[in-house]
mmJSON file of the N, C-alpha and C atoms, coordinates in Angstrom:
{"data_MODEL":{"atom_site":{
"group_PDB":["ATOM","ATOM","ATOM","ATOM","ATOM","ATOM","ATOM","ATOM","ATOM","ATOM","ATOM","ATOM","ATOM","ATOM","ATOM","ATOM","ATOM","ATOM","ATOM","ATOM","ATOM","ATOM","ATOM","ATOM","ATOM","ATOM","ATOM","ATOM","ATOM","ATOM","ATOM","ATOM","ATOM","ATOM","ATOM","ATOM","ATOM","ATOM","ATOM","ATOM","ATOM","ATOM","ATOM","ATOM","ATOM","ATOM","ATOM","ATOM","ATOM","ATOM","ATOM","ATOM","ATOM","ATOM","ATOM","ATOM","ATOM","ATOM","ATOM","ATOM","ATOM","ATOM","ATOM","ATOM","ATOM","ATOM","ATOM","ATOM","ATOM","ATOM","ATOM","ATOM","ATOM","ATOM","ATOM","ATOM","ATOM","ATOM","ATOM","ATOM","ATOM","ATOM","ATOM","ATOM","ATOM","ATOM","ATOM","ATOM","ATOM","ATOM","ATOM","ATOM","ATOM","ATOM","ATOM","ATOM","ATOM","ATOM","ATOM","ATOM","ATOM","ATOM","ATOM","ATOM","ATOM","ATOM","ATOM","ATOM","ATOM","ATOM","ATOM","ATOM","ATOM","ATOM","ATOM","ATOM","ATOM","ATOM","ATOM","ATOM","ATOM","ATOM","ATOM","ATOM","ATOM","ATOM","ATOM","ATOM","ATOM","ATOM","ATOM","ATOM","ATOM","ATOM","ATOM","ATOM","ATOM","ATOM","ATOM","ATOM","ATOM","ATOM","ATOM","ATOM","ATOM","ATOM","ATOM","ATOM","ATOM","ATOM","ATOM","ATOM","ATOM","ATOM","ATOM","ATOM","ATOM","ATOM","ATOM","ATOM","ATOM","ATOM","ATOM","ATOM","ATOM","ATOM","ATOM","ATOM","ATOM","ATOM","ATOM","ATOM","ATOM","ATOM","ATOM","ATOM","ATOM","ATOM","ATOM","ATOM","ATOM","ATOM","ATOM","ATOM","ATOM","ATOM","ATOM","ATOM","ATOM","ATOM","ATOM","ATOM","ATOM","ATOM","ATOM","ATOM","ATOM","ATOM","ATOM","ATOM","ATOM","ATOM","ATOM","ATOM","ATOM","ATOM","ATOM","ATOM","ATOM","ATOM","ATOM","ATOM","ATOM","ATOM","ATOM","ATOM","ATOM","ATOM","ATOM","ATOM","ATOM","ATOM","ATOM","ATOM","ATOM","ATOM","ATOM","ATOM","ATOM","ATOM","ATOM","ATOM","ATOM","ATOM","ATOM","ATOM","ATOM","ATOM","ATOM","ATOM"],
"id":[1,2,3,4,5,6,7,8,9,10,11,12,13,14,15,16,17,18,19,20,21,22,23,24,25,26,27,28,29,30,31,32,33,34,35,36,37,38,39,40,41,42,43,44,45,46,47,48,49,50,51,52,53,54,55,56,57,58,59,60,61,62,63,64,65,66,67,68,69,70,71,72,73,74,75,76,77,78,79,80,81,82,83,84,85,86,87,88,89,90,91,92,93,94,95,96,97,98,99,100,101,102,103,104,105,106,107,108,109,110,111,112,113,114,115,116,117,118,119,120,121,122,123,124,125,126,127,128,129,130,131,132,133,134,135,136,137,138,139,140,141,142,143,144,145,146,147,148,149,150,151,152,153,154,155,156,157,158,159,160,161,162,163,164,165,166,167,168,169,170,171,172,173,174,175,176,177,178,179,180,181,182,183,184,185,186,187,188,189,190,191,192,193,194,195,196,197,198,199,200,201,202,203,204,205,206,207,208,209,210,211,212,213,214,215,216,217,218,219,220,221,222,223,224,225,226,227,228,229,230,231,232,233,234,235,236,237,238,239,240],
"type_symbol":["N","C","C","N","C","C","N","C","C","N","C","C","N","C","C","N","C","C","N","C","C","N","C","C","N","C","C","N","C","C","N","C","C","N","C","C","N","C","C","N","C","C","N","C","C","N","C","C","N","C","C","N","C","C","N","C","C","N","C","C","N","C","C","N","C","C","N","C","C","N","C","C","N","C","C","N","C","C","N","C","C","N","C","C","N","C","C","N","C","C","N","C","C","N","C","C","N","C","C","N","C","C","N","C","C","N","C","C","N","C","C","N","C","C","N","C","C","N","C","C","N","C","C","N","C","C","N","C","C","N","C","C","N","C","C","N","C","C","N","C","C","N","C","C","N","C","C","N","C","C","N","C","C","N","C","C","N","C","C","N","C","C","N","C","C","N","C","C","N","C","C","N","C","C","N","C","C","N","C","C","N","C","C","N","C","C","N","C","C","N","C","C","N","C","C","N","C","C","N","C","C","N","C","C","N","C","C","N","C","C","N","C","C","N","C","C","N","C","C","N","C","C","N","C","C","N","C","C","N","C","C","N","C","C","N","C","C","N","C","C"],
"label_atom_id":["N","CA","C","N","CA","C","N","CA","C","N","CA","C","N","CA","C","N","CA","C","N","CA","C","N","CA","C","N","CA","C","N","CA","C","N","CA","C","N","CA","C","N","CA","C","N","CA","C","N","CA","C","N","CA","C","N","CA","C","N","CA","C","N","CA","C","N","CA","C","N","CA","C","N","CA","C","N","CA","C","N","CA","C","N","CA","C","N","CA","C","N","CA","C","N","CA","C","N","CA","C","N","CA","C","N","CA","C","N","CA","C","N","CA","C","N","CA","C","N","CA","C","N","CA","C","N","CA","C","N","CA","C","N","CA","C","N","CA","C","N","CA","C","N","CA","C","N","CA","C","N","CA","C","N","CA","C","N","CA","C","N","CA","C","N","CA","C","N","CA","C","N","CA","C","N","CA","C","N","CA","C","N","CA","C","N","CA","C","N","CA","C","N","CA","C","N","CA","C","N","CA","C","N","CA","C","N","CA","C","N","CA","C","N","CA","C","N","CA","C","N","CA","C","N","CA","C","N","CA","C","N","CA","C","N","CA","C","N","CA","C","N","CA","C","N","CA","C","N","CA","C","N","CA","C","N","CA","C","N","CA","C","N","CA","C","N","CA","C","N","CA","C","N","CA","C","N","CA","C"],
"label_alt_id":[null,null,null,null,null,null,null,null,null,null,null,null,null,null,null,null,null,null,null,null,null,null,null,null,null,null,null,null,null,null,null,null,null,null,null,null,null,null,null,null,null,null,null,null,null,null,null,null,null,null,null,null,null,null,null,null,null,null,null,null,null,null,null,null,null,null,null,null,null,null,null,null,null,null,null,null,null,null,null,null,null,null,null,null,null,null,null,null,null,null,null,null,null,null,null,null,null,null,null,null,null,null,null,null,null,null,null,null,null,null,null,null,null,null,null,null,null,null,null,null,null,null,null,null,null,null,null,null,null,null,null,null,null,null,null,null,null,null,null,null,null,null,null,null,null,null,null,null,null,null,null,null,null,null,null,null,null,null,null,null,null,null,null,null,null,null,null,null,null,null,null,null,null,null,null,null,null,null,null,null,null,null,null,null,null,null,null,null,null,null,null,null,null,null,null,null,null,null,null,null,null,null,null,null,null,null,null,null,null,null,null,null,null,null,null,null,null,null,null,null,null,null,null,null,null,null,null,null,null,null,null,null,null,null,null,null,null,null,null,null],
"label_comp_id":["MET","MET","MET","ALA","ALA","ALA","THR","THR","THR","GLY","GLY","GLY","PRO","PRO","PRO","TYR","TYR","TYR","ILE","ILE","ILE","ILE","ILE","ILE","GLU","GLU","GLU","ASN","ASN","ASN","ASN","ASN","ASN","VAL","VAL","VAL","PRO","PRO","PRO","ILE","ILE","ILE","PRO","PRO","PRO","ARG","ARG","ARG","MET","MET","MET","ASN","ASN","ASN","ARG","ARG","ARG","GLY","GLY","GLY","PRO","PRO","PRO","LYS","LYS","LYS","SER","SER","SER","GLY","GLY","GLY","LEU","LEU","LEU","ALA","ALA","ALA","MET","MET","MET","GLY","GLY","GLY","ALA","ALA","ALA","VAL","VAL","VAL","LEU","LEU","LEU","ARG","ARG","ARG","ALA","ALA","ALA","LEU","LEU","LEU","GLU","GLU","GLU","VAL","VAL","VAL","SER","SER","SER","GLN","GLN","GLN","SER","SER","SER","VAL","VAL","VAL","LEU","LEU","LEU","ILE","ILE","ILE","GLY","GLY","GLY","ASP","ASP","ASP","SER","SER","SER","THR","THR","THR","HIS","HIS","HIS","LYS","LYS","LYS","ASP","ASP","ASP","VAL","VAL","VAL","GLY","GLY","GLY","ALA","ALA","ALA","ARG","ARG","ARG","VAL","VAL","VAL","SER","SER","SER","TYR","TYR","TYR","ILE","ILE","ILE","ALA","ALA","ALA","ARG","ARG","ARG","THR","THR","THR","MET","MET","MET","GLY","GLY","GLY","ARG","ARG","ARG","LYS","LYS","LYS","PHE","PHE","PHE","THR","THR","THR","THR","THR","THR","ARG","ARG","ARG","LYS","LYS","LYS","GLU","GLU","GLU","GLY","GLY","GLY","GLY","GLY","GLY","GLY","GLY","GLY","VAL","VAL","VAL","ARG","ARG","ARG","VAL","VAL","VAL","TRP","TRP","TRP","ARG","ARG","ARG","VAL","VAL","VAL","SER","SER","SER"],
"label_asym_id":["A","A","A","A","A","A","A","A","A","A","A","A","A","A","A","A","A","A","A","A","A","A","A","A","A","A","A","A","A","A","A","A","A","A","A","A","A","A","A","A","A","A","A","A","A","A","A","A","A","A","A","A","A","A","A","A","A","A","A","A","A","A","A","A","A","A","A","A","A","A","A","A","A","A","A","A","A","A","A","A","A","A","A","A","A","A","A","A","A","A","A","A","A","A","A","A","A","A","A","A","A","A","A","A","A","A","A","A","A","A","A","A","A","A","A","A","A","A","A","A","A","A","A","A","A","A","A","A","A","A","A","A","A","A","A","A","A","A","A","A","A","A","A","A","A","A","A","A","A","A","A","A","A","A","A","A","A","A","A","A","A","A","A","A","A","A","A","A","A","A","A","A","A","A","A","A","A","A","A","A","A","A","A","A","A","A","A","A","A","A","A","A","A","A","A","A","A","A","A","A","A","A","A","A","A","A","A","A","A","A","A","A","A","A","A","A","A","A","A","A","A","A","A","A","A","A","A","A","A","A","A","A","A","A","A","A","A","A","A","A"],
"label_entity_id":["1","1","1","1","1","1","1","1","1","1","1","1","1","1","1","1","1","1","1","1","1","1","1","1","1","1","1","1","1","1","1","1","1","1","1","1","1","1","1","1","1","1","1","1","1","1","1","1","1","1","1","1","1","1","1","1","1","1","1","1","1","1","1","1","1","1","1","1","1","1","1","1","1","1","1","1","1","1","1","1","1","1","1","1","1","1","1","1","1","1","1","1","1","1","1","1","1","1","1","1","1","1","1","1","1","1","1","1","1","1","1","1","1","1","1","1","1","1","1","1","1","1","1","1","1","1","1","1","1","1","1","1","1","1","1","1","1","1","1","1","1","1","1","1","1","1","1","1","1","1","1","1","1","1","1","1","1","1","1","1","1","1","1","1","1","1","1","1","1","1","1","1","1","1","1","1","1","1","1","1","1","1","1","1","1","1","1","1","1","1","1","1","1","1","1","1","1","1","1","1","1","1","1","1","1","1","1","1","1","1","1","1","1","1","1","1","1","1","1","1","1","1","1","1","1","1","1","1","1","1","1","1","1","1","1","1","1","1","1","1"],
"label_seq_id":[1,1,1,2,2,2,3,3,3,4,4,4,5,5,5,6,6,6,7,7,7,8,8,8,9,9,9,10,10,10,11,11,11,12,12,12,13,13,13,14,14,14,15,15,15,16,16,16,17,17,17,18,18,18,19,19,19,20,20,20,21,21,21,22,22,22,23,23,23,24,24,24,25,25,25,26,26,26,27,27,27,28,28,28,29,29,29,30,30,30,31,31,31,32,32,32,33,33,33,34,34,34,35,35,35,36,36,36,37,37,37,38,38,38,39,39,39,40,40,40,41,41,41,42,42,42,43,43,43,44,44,44,45,45,45,46,46,46,47,47,47,48,48,48,49,49,49,50,50,50,51,51,51,52,52,52,53,53,53,54,54,54,55,55,55,56,56,56,57,57,57,58,58,58,59,59,59,60,60,60,61,61,61,62,62,62,63,63,63,64,64,64,65,65,65,66,66,66,67,67,67,68,68,68,69,69,69,70,70,70,71,71,71,72,72,72,73,73,73,74,74,74,75,75,75,76,76,76,77,77,77,78,78,78,79,79,79,80,80,80],
"pdbx_PDB_ins_code":[null,null,null,null,null,null,null,null,null,null,null,null,null,null,null,null,null,null,null,null,null,null,null,null,null,null,null,null,null,null,null,null,null,null,null,null,null,null,null,null,null,null,null,null,null,null,null,null,null,null,null,null,null,null,null,null,null,null,null,null,null,null,null,null,null,null,null,null,null,null,null,null,null,null,null,null,null,null,null,null,null,null,null,null,null,null,null,null,null,null,null,null,null,null,null,null,null,null,null,null,null,null,null,null,null,null,null,null,null,null,null,null,null,null,null,null,null,null,null,null,null,null,null,null,null,null,null,null,null,null,null,null,null,null,null,null,null,null,null,null,null,null,null,null,null,null,null,null,null,null,null,null,null,null,null,null,null,null,null,null,null,null,null,null,null,null,null,null,null,null,null,null,null,null,null,null,null,null,null,null,null,null,null,null,null,null,null,null,null,null,null,null,null,null,null,null,null,null,null,null,null,null,null,null,null,null,null,null,null,null,null,null,null,null,null,null,null,null,null,null,null,null,null,null,null,null,null,null,null,null,null,null,null,null,null,null,null,null,null,null],
"Cartn_x":[24.776,24.543,22.887,22.084,20.96,20.049,18.804,18.373,16.877,16.295,15.063,14.904,14.02,13.825,14.633,15.161,15.973,17.13,18.385,19.544,19.987,20.783,21.835,22.926,23.063,23.957,25.047,26.419,27.219,27.435,27.664,28.121,27.672,26.155,25.189,25.467,25.132,25.107,23.813,23.594,21.955,21.913,21.021,20.844,20.349,20.541,20.083,18.813,17.932,16.31,15.762,14.945,14.517,13.093,12.609,11.52,10.988,11.191,10.322,10.496,9.394,9.056,8.26,8.223,7.803,6.249,5.346,4.316,3.261,3.661,2.936,2.879,3.93,3.897,3.103,3.033,2.335,0.949,0.127,-0.926,-1.481,-0.257,-0.482,-1.362,-0.377,-0.44,-1.71,-2.205,-3.525,-4.782,-4.743,-5.469,-5.912,-4.478,-4.76,-5.395,-5.448,-6.053,-7.792,-8.289,-9.377,-10.512,-11.248,-12.745,-13.698,-14.508,-15.486,-16.511,-16.583,-17.293,-16.348,-15.651,-14.444,-13.841,-13.442,-12.643,-11.669,-10.965,-9.255,-9.412,-9.273,-8.891,-7.479,-7.223,-5.635,-5.434,-4.804,-4.648,-3.081,-3.334,-2.138,-1.669,-2.598,-2.421,-3.244,-3.129,-4.147,-4.702,-6.044,-7.004,-6.038,-5.534,-5.022,-3.702,-2.845,-2.043,-2.243,-3.569,-4.105,-4.219,-5.524,-6.325,-5.075,-4.06,-3.237,-2.726,-2.45,-1.448,-2.815,-3.836,-5.027,-5.275,-5.189,-5.577,-4.358,-3.181,-2.297,-2.333,-2.705,-2.873,-3.937,-5.016,-6.249,-5.808,-5.231,-4.676,-4.196,-3.322,-2.078,-2.945,-3.829,-4.474,-5.724,-6.219,-7.749,-8.61,-8.76,-9.898,-10.254,-11.336,-11.875,-12.287,-11.627,-11.872,-12.172,-13.053,-13.552,-12.992,-12.78,-12.276,-12.664,-12.929,-13.626,-12.753,-12.814,-12.11,-12.98,-12.438,-13.081,-12.136,-12.8,-12.142,-10.75,-9.325,-8.108,-7.634,-8.286,-7.401,-8.378,-8.22,-9.096,-9.603,-10.753,-11.166,-11.156,-10.952,-10.644,-11.756,-12.459,-13.269,-13.445,-13.329,-13.213,-14.51,-14.616,-16.067,-16.237,-15.384,-15.248,-13.666],
"Cartn_y":[-23.009,-23.858,-24.143,-24.943,-25.318,-25.281,-24.23,-24.273,-24.766,-26.098,-26.36,-26.246,-25.76,-25.552,-24.529,-23.615,-22.545,-22.585,-22.108,-22.275,-20.833,-20.617,-19.221,-19.398,-18.335,-17.972,-16.603,-16.956,-15.773,-15.355,-13.776,-13.375,-13.607,-13.595,-13.522,-12.266,-11.875,-10.864,-10.104,-9.126,-8.548,-8.041,-8.594,-8.341,-6.758,-6.192,-4.784,-4.632,-3.97,-3.853,-3.619,-4.141,-4.129,-3.577,-2.435,-1.754,-1.867,-2.373,-2.082,-0.923,-0.907,0.698,1.743,2.82,3.747,3.826,2.658,2.458,3.465,4.251,5.233,6.469,6.708,7.769,8.015,6.706,6.605,6.73,5.935,5.891,7.751,8.416,9.716,10.413,10.494,10.955,10.58,9.563,8.806,9.486,9.512,9.938,11.271,12.303,13.709,13.856,13.042,13.105,12.752,12.193,11.687,12.975,12.778,13.757,12.761,14.08,13.422,12.316,11.256,9.822,8.93,9.457,8.708,7.299,6.565,5.391,4.859,4.178,3.392,2.267,0.768,-0.385,-0.592,-1.018,-1.245,-2.559,-3.194,-4.39,-4.803,-6.225,-6.745,-6.064,-5.648,-4.995,-5.364,-6.001,-6.391,-4.822,-5.246,-3.976,-3.055,-3.743,-3.075,-2.109,-2.903,-1.799,-0.826,-0.811,0.012,1.282,0.964,1.469,2.658,2.009,2.661,3.8,3.443,4.714,5.57,5.103,5.964,6.849,6.481,7.336,8.38,8.354,9.141,10.257,9.681,10.577,11.367,11.108,11.568,12.901,12.377,13.421,14.687,14.108,15.338,16.219,15.606,16.453,17.022,16.553,17.219,16.724,15.512,14.973,13.453,13.413,11.801,10.818,9.481,8.547,7.379,6.302,4.932,4.086,2.897,1.963,0.239,-0.669,-1.764,-2.994,-4.204,-5.096,-5.707,-5.657,-6.213,-6.773,-8.488,-9.266,-9.455,-9.368,-9.406,-8.511,-7.119,-5.831,-5.099,-3.781,-2.836,-1.783,-1.215,-0.103,1.193,2.205,3.536,4.493,4.906,6.176,7.452,8.555,9.897,10.106,10.731,10.855,12.285,13.146,14.553,15.016],
"Cartn_z":[17.315,18.651,18.548,18.811,18.664,20.095,20.129,21.046,20.774,21.154,20.891,19.078,18.382,16.976,16.563,16.932,16.783,16.611,15.73,15.685,15.772,16.675,16.694,16.049,15.312,13.976,14.32,14.158,14.115,12.717,12.849,11.593,10.269,10.201,9.038,8.938,7.334,6.934,6.665,6.836,6.663,5.334,4.504,3.282,3.062,2.202,1.734,1.744,1.923,1.941,0.542,0.049,-1.056,-1.144,-1.357,-1.215,-2.309,-3.638,-4.557,-5.367,-6.307,-6.863,-5.893,-5.964,-4.766,-5.531,-5.311,-5.837,-4.993,-3.831,-3.18,-3.81,-4.415,-5.183,-6.259,-7.1,-8.547,-7.898,-7.088,-6.434,-6.146,-5.604,-5.221,-6.527,-7.585,-8.844,-9.344,-9.064,-9.614,-8.85,-7.234,-6.655,-6.721,-7.252,-7.137,-8.663,-9.485,-10.441,-11.012,-10.02,-9.727,-9.462,-10.054,-9.839,-8.526,-7.995,-7.007,-7.911,-7.398,-8.108,-9.005,-9.383,-10.12,-9.318,-9.656,-9.066,-9.879,-8.864,-9.888,-9.241,-10.275,-9.743,-9.195,-8.048,-7.549,-7.667,-8.572,-8.535,-7.487,-7.328,-6.55,-5.358,-4.341,-3.239,-2.254,-1.19,-0.146,0.285,0.634,1.196,2.116,2.76,4.288,3.869,2.759,2.373,1.344,0.436,-0.089,0.753,1.562,2.826,3.468,3.587,4.729,3.596,2.334,1.168,1.266,0.825,0.935,1.664,2.976,4.215,4.029,4.181,4.214,3.137,1.94,0.775,0.912,1.719,1.796,2.593,3.644,4.768,4.319,3.356,2.786,1.729,1.614,0.11,0.675,1.795,1.818,1.358,0.833,0.054,0.918,0.373,1.116,0.148,0.474,-0.481,0.23,-0.355,0.273,-0.664,-0.127,-0.69,-0.465,-1.53,-1.081,-2.124,-1.358,-2.342,-3.517,-4.138,-5.793,-6.632,-6.51,-7.166,-6.658,-7.559,-6.924,-6.588,-6.447,-6.466,-5.262,-4.894,-4.292,-5.126,-5.074,-5.496,-5.012,-5.076,-4.452,-5.271,-4.556,-4.981,-4.503,-4.998,-4.617,-4.27,-3.126,-2.465,-2.329,-1.947,-1.706,-2.053],
"occupancy":[1.0,1.0,1.0,1.0,1.0,1.0,1.0,1.0,1.0,1.0,1.0,1.0,1.0,1.0,1.0,1.0,1.0,1.0,1.0,1.0,1.0,1.0,1.0,1.0,1.0,1.0,1.0,1.0,1.0,1.0,1.0,1.0,1.0,1.0,1.0,1.0,1.0,1.0,1.0,1.0,1.0,1.0,1.0,1.0,1.0,1.0,1.0,1.0,1.0,1.0,1.0,1.0,1.0,1.0,1.0,1.0,1.0,1.0,1.0,1.0,1.0,1.0,1.0,1.0,1.0,1.0,1.0,1.0,1.0,1.0,1.0,1.0,1.0,1.0,1.0,1.0,1.0,1.0,1.0,1.0,1.0,1.0,1.0,1.0,1.0,1.0,1.0,1.0,1.0,1.0,1.0,1.0,1.0,1.0,1.0,1.0,1.0,1.0,1.0,1.0,1.0,1.0,1.0,1.0,1.0,1.0,1.0,1.0,1.0,1.0,1.0,1.0,1.0,1.0,1.0,1.0,1.0,1.0,1.0,1.0,1.0,1.0,1.0,1.0,1.0,1.0,1.0,1.0,1.0,1.0,1.0,1.0,1.0,1.0,1.0,1.0,1.0,1.0,1.0,1.0,1.0,1.0,1.0,1.0,1.0,1.0,1.0,1.0,1.0,1.0,1.0,1.0,1.0,1.0,1.0,1.0,1.0,1.0,1.0,1.0,1.0,1.0,1.0,1.0,1.0,1.0,1.0,1.0,1.0,1.0,1.0,1.0,1.0,1.0,1.0,1.0,1.0,1.0,1.0,1.0,1.0,1.0,1.0,1.0,1.0,1.0,1.0,1.0,1.0,1.0,1.0,1.0,1.0,1.0,1.0,1.0,1.0,1.0,1.0,1.0,1.0,1.0,1.0,1.0,1.0,1.0,1.0,1.0,1.0,1.0,1.0,1.0,1.0,1.0,1.0,1.0,1.0,1.0,1.0,1.0,1.0,1.0,1.0,1.0,1.0,1.0,1.0,1.0,1.0,1.0,1.0,1.0,1.0,1.0,1.0,1.0,1.0,1.0,1.0,1.0],
"B_iso_or_equiv":[0.0,0.0,0.0,0.0,0.0,0.0,0.0,0.0,0.0,0.0,0.0,0.0,0.0,0.0,0.0,0.0,0.0,0.0,0.0,0.0,0.0,0.0,0.0,0.0,0.0,0.0,0.0,0.0,0.0,0.0,0.0,0.0,0.0,0.0,0.0,0.0,0.0,0.0,0.0,0.0,0.0,0.0,0.0,0.0,0.0,0.0,0.0,0.0,0.0,0.0,0.0,0.0,0.0,0.0,0.0,0.0,0.0,0.0,0.0,0.0,0.0,0.0,0.0,0.0,0.0,0.0,0.0,0.0,0.0,0.0,0.0,0.0,0.0,0.0,0.0,0.0,0.0,0.0,0.0,0.0,0.0,0.0,0.0,0.0,0.0,0.0,0.0,0.0,0.0,0.0,0.0,0.0,0.0,0.0,0.0,0.0,0.0,0.0,0.0,0.0,0.0,0.0,0.0,0.0,0.0,0.0,0.0,0.0,0.0,0.0,0.0,0.0,0.0,0.0,0.0,0.0,0.0,0.0,0.0,0.0,0.0,0.0,0.0,0.0,0.0,0.0,0.0,0.0,0.0,0.0,0.0,0.0,0.0,0.0,0.0,0.0,0.0,0.0,0.0,0.0,0.0,0.0,0.0,0.0,0.0,0.0,0.0,0.0,0.0,0.0,0.0,0.0,0.0,0.0,0.0,0.0,0.0,0.0,0.0,0.0,0.0,0.0,0.0,0.0,0.0,0.0,0.0,0.0,0.0,0.0,0.0,0.0,0.0,0.0,0.0,0.0,0.0,0.0,0.0,0.0,0.0,0.0,0.0,0.0,0.0,0.0,0.0,0.0,0.0,0.0,0.0,0.0,0.0,0.0,0.0,0.0,0.0,0.0,0.0,0.0,0.0,0.0,0.0,0.0,0.0,0.0,0.0,0.0,0.0,0.0,0.0,0.0,0.0,0.0,0.0,0.0,0.0,0.0,0.0,0.0,0.0,0.0,0.0,0.0,0.0,0.0,0.0,0.0,0.0,0.0,0.0,0.0,0.0,0.0,0.0,0.0,0.0,0.0,0.0,0.0],
"pdbx_formal_charge":[null,null,null,null,null,null,null,null,null,null,null,null,null,null,null,null,null,null,null,null,null,null,null,null,null,null,null,null,null,null,null,null,null,null,null,null,null,null,null,null,null,null,null,null,null,null,null,null,null,null,null,null,null,null,null,null,null,null,null,null,null,null,null,null,null,null,null,null,null,null,null,null,null,null,null,null,null,null,null,null,null,null,null,null,null,null,null,null,null,null,null,null,null,null,null,null,null,null,null,null,null,null,null,null,null,null,null,null,null,null,null,null,null,null,null,null,null,null,null,null,null,null,null,null,null,null,null,null,null,null,null,null,null,null,null,null,null,null,null,null,null,null,null,null,null,null,null,null,null,null,null,null,null,null,null,null,null,null,null,null,null,null,null,null,null,null,null,null,null,null,null,null,null,null,null,null,null,null,null,null,null,null,null,null,null,null,null,null,null,null,null,null,null,null,null,null,null,null,null,null,null,null,null,null,null,null,null,null,null,null,null,null,null,null,null,null,null,null,null,null,null,null,null,null,null,null,null,null,null,null,null,null,null,null,null,null,null,null,null,null],
"auth_seq_id":[1,1,1,2,2,2,3,3,3,4,4,4,5,5,5,6,6,6,7,7,7,8,8,8,9,9,9,10,10,10,11,11,11,12,12,12,13,13,13,14,14,14,15,15,15,16,16,16,17,17,17,18,18,18,19,19,19,20,20,20,21,21,21,22,22,22,23,23,23,24,24,24,25,25,25,26,26,26,27,27,27,28,28,28,29,29,29,30,30,30,31,31,31,32,32,32,33,33,33,34,34,34,35,35,35,36,36,36,37,37,37,38,38,38,39,39,39,40,40,40,41,41,41,42,42,42,43,43,43,44,44,44,45,45,45,46,46,46,47,47,47,48,48,48,49,49,49,50,50,50,51,51,51,52,52,52,53,53,53,54,54,54,55,55,55,56,56,56,57,57,57,58,58,58,59,59,59,60,60,60,61,61,61,62,62,62,63,63,63,64,64,64,65,65,65,66,66,66,67,67,67,68,68,68,69,69,69,70,70,70,71,71,71,72,72,72,73,73,73,74,74,74,75,75,75,76,76,76,77,77,77,78,78,78,79,79,79,80,80,80],
"auth_comp_id":["MET","MET","MET","ALA","ALA","ALA","THR","THR","THR","GLY","GLY","GLY","PRO","PRO","PRO","TYR","TYR","TYR","ILE","ILE","ILE","ILE","ILE","ILE","GLU","GLU","GLU","ASN","ASN","ASN","ASN","ASN","ASN","VAL","VAL","VAL","PRO","PRO","PRO","ILE","ILE","ILE","PRO","PRO","PRO","ARG","ARG","ARG","MET","MET","MET","ASN","ASN","ASN","ARG","ARG","ARG","GLY","GLY","GLY","PRO","PRO","PRO","LYS","LYS","LYS","SER","SER","SER","GLY","GLY","GLY","LEU","LEU","LEU","ALA","ALA","ALA","MET","MET","MET","GLY","GLY","GLY","ALA","ALA","ALA","VAL","VAL","VAL","LEU","LEU","LEU","ARG","ARG","ARG","ALA","ALA","ALA","LEU","LEU","LEU","GLU","GLU","GLU","VAL","VAL","VAL","SER","SER","SER","GLN","GLN","GLN","SER","SER","SER","VAL","VAL","VAL","LEU","LEU","LEU","ILE","ILE","ILE","GLY","GLY","GLY","ASP","ASP","ASP","SER","SER","SER","THR","THR","THR","HIS","HIS","HIS","LYS","LYS","LYS","ASP","ASP","ASP","VAL","VAL","VAL","GLY","GLY","GLY","ALA","ALA","ALA","ARG","ARG","ARG","VAL","VAL","VAL","SER","SER","SER","TYR","TYR","TYR","ILE","ILE","ILE","ALA","ALA","ALA","ARG","ARG","ARG","THR","THR","THR","MET","MET","MET","GLY","GLY","GLY","ARG","ARG","ARG","LYS","LYS","LYS","PHE","PHE","PHE","THR","THR","THR","THR","THR","THR","ARG","ARG","ARG","LYS","LYS","LYS","GLU","GLU","GLU","GLY","GLY","GLY","GLY","GLY","GLY","GLY","GLY","GLY","VAL","VAL","VAL","ARG","ARG","ARG","VAL","VAL","VAL","TRP","TRP","TRP","ARG","ARG","ARG","VAL","VAL","VAL","SER","SER","SER"],
"auth_asym_id":["A","A","A","A","A","A","A","A","A","A","A","A","A","A","A","A","A","A","A","A","A","A","A","A","A","A","A","A","A","A","A","A","A","A","A","A","A","A","A","A","A","A","A","A","A","A","A","A","A","A","A","A","A","A","A","A","A","A","A","A","A","A","A","A","A","A","A","A","A","A","A","A","A","A","A","A","A","A","A","A","A","A","A","A","A","A","A","A","A","A","A","A","A","A","A","A","A","A","A","A","A","A","A","A","A","A","A","A","A","A","A","A","A","A","A","A","A","A","A","A","A","A","A","A","A","A","A","A","A","A","A","A","A","A","A","A","A","A","A","A","A","A","A","A","A","A","A","A","A","A","A","A","A","A","A","A","A","A","A","A","A","A","A","A","A","A","A","A","A","A","A","A","A","A","A","A","A","A","A","A","A","A","A","A","A","A","A","A","A","A","A","A","A","A","A","A","A","A","A","A","A","A","A","A","A","A","A","A","A","A","A","A","A","A","A","A","A","A","A","A","A","A","A","A","A","A","A","A","A","A","A","A","A","A","A","A","A","A","A","A"],
"auth_atom_id":["N","CA","C","N","CA","C","N","CA","C","N","CA","C","N","CA","C","N","CA","C","N","CA","C","N","CA","C","N","CA","C","N","CA","C","N","CA","C","N","CA","C","N","CA","C","N","CA","C","N","CA","C","N","CA","C","N","CA","C","N","CA","C","N","CA","C","N","CA","C","N","CA","C","N","CA","C","N","CA","C","N","CA","C","N","CA","C","N","CA","C","N","CA","C","N","CA","C","N","CA","C","N","CA","C","N","CA","C","N","CA","C","N","CA","C","N","CA","C","N","CA","C","N","CA","C","N","CA","C","N","CA","C","N","CA","C","N","CA","C","N","CA","C","N","CA","C","N","CA","C","N","CA","C","N","CA","C","N","CA","C","N","CA","C","N","CA","C","N","CA","C","N","CA","C","N","CA","C","N","CA","C","N","CA","C","N","CA","C","N","CA","C","N","CA","C","N","CA","C","N","CA","C","N","CA","C","N","CA","C","N","CA","C","N","CA","C","N","CA","C","N","CA","C","N","CA","C","N","CA","C","N","CA","C","N","CA","C","N","CA","C","N","CA","C","N","CA","C","N","CA","C","N","CA","C","N","CA","C","N","CA","C","N","CA","C","N","CA","C","N","CA","C","N","CA","C","N","CA","C"],
"pdbx_PDB_model_num":[1,1,1,1,1,1,1,1,1,1,1,1,1,1,1,1,1,1,1,1,1,1,1,1,1,1,1,1,1,1,1,1,1,1,1,1,1,1,1,1,1,1,1,1,1,1,1,1,1,1,1,1,1,1,1,1,1,1,1,1,1,1,1,1,1,1,1,1,1,1,1,1,1,1,1,1,1,1,1,1,1,1,1,1,1,1,1,1,1,1,1,1,1,1,1,1,1,1,1,1,1,1,1,1,1,1,1,1,1,1,1,1,1,1,1,1,1,1,1,1,1,1,1,1,1,1,1,1,1,1,1,1,1,1,1,1,1,1,1,1,1,1,1,1,1,1,1,1,1,1,1,1,1,1,1,1,1,1,1,1,1,1,1,1,1,1,1,1,1,1,1,1,1,1,1,1,1,1,1,1,1,1,1,1,1,1,1,1,1,1,1,1,1,1,1,1,1,1,1,1,1,1,1,1,1,1,1,1,1,1,1,1,1,1,1,1,1,1,1,1,1,1,1,1,1,1,1,1,1,1,1,1,1,1,1,1,1,1,1,1]
}}}
């Protein structure tokens, strides 16, 4: 049935979710290895995505990080 620009359909199967590799787990290992004043460049991710993951990891680890866009990626520094 067409309703304006939209088409309502029946019985369309829902595809399985594709979450890809667990990049958050790998990032956690890298951030745990950083010493104060060290940094790591994380490519192929948006600043918003990296910031959210870094914020979560920082809270659970009790450490502080800061992030900045750099080229095609995001650089993360450990500040304390």
